[in-house]
N, C-alpha and C positions, 0 to 999 in steps of 0.2 A: 853503894846501893842504899837508898832510903828505906827505913823500916816501914812496914805496913801496919796500920791500925784500923780497927773496925768499929763503926758506929753500931749502937745497940740494934738499930733497925736492920742493918746489914747482917749481923750475927743471927738475928731471928729469921730473916729470909733465907740465909744459907742453911740453917737447920731445917726449915720447912721444906726446902727444895733439895736437900741432901747434896749440897755443894761444899766441897772441902776448901780449906785455906789454900792448899796447893793449887787447885784448879783456879781459884780466884786470883792468886798472885801470878800464875802463869798467864792468865788473860791480860793482866796489867803489864807485865814485863815483856811479853811476847805475843801481842794480839794479832789476830788475822787481819783486822783493821780497827781503826779508832776514829772518833769524831768528837768535836767540841760539843758540849751540852750547856745547859743554863748555869748561871752563877759561877762561871769559871771552872766548871766540872768537865770531865772527859768520860765518854762512853767507850769502853774497850770491848770488842767482840771476839769470841774464840769458840771454835768447834772442838769439843773435847768429850771423850767418853760417850759418843753417840748423841750428844745434845749441844745446842747452841747457847752460849752464855753471853750475857751483857752485864758488865761490871761498871757501875757508875762510881767514880772516885774524884777526889780533889787532891792535887799535889800542893803541899805546903813546903816551907823552906827546909824542914828537917824530917818530914815523914809524908806518907801517902795515906789519906783517910778514905776508906771504902764507905760509900753512902748506901748503896743497895746492890743486890745481885738478882738478876732475872734469868730464867731458863725457858727454852722452847725446844720442841722437837724439830720444828721447821726454822729455816733461817730468818733472821730479823729483817733482812733485805731480800726482796724477791728478784 
């Protein structure tokens, strides 16, 4: 398993939205679904603790870099 690193922006968003590293890494490693994003990134979606998370990350050769984390009470897809 590759290590997970966090961009400063992602850490700030996680703190603002009260999202833990465990929830973030769970979304990356075991998403409900995922889809490609811009610039070679991936969006991973996971319903956890009564909320819907979207984790945007980029996979490099030796680690996974989390770009941002978004949270909603409603699903991202309807």
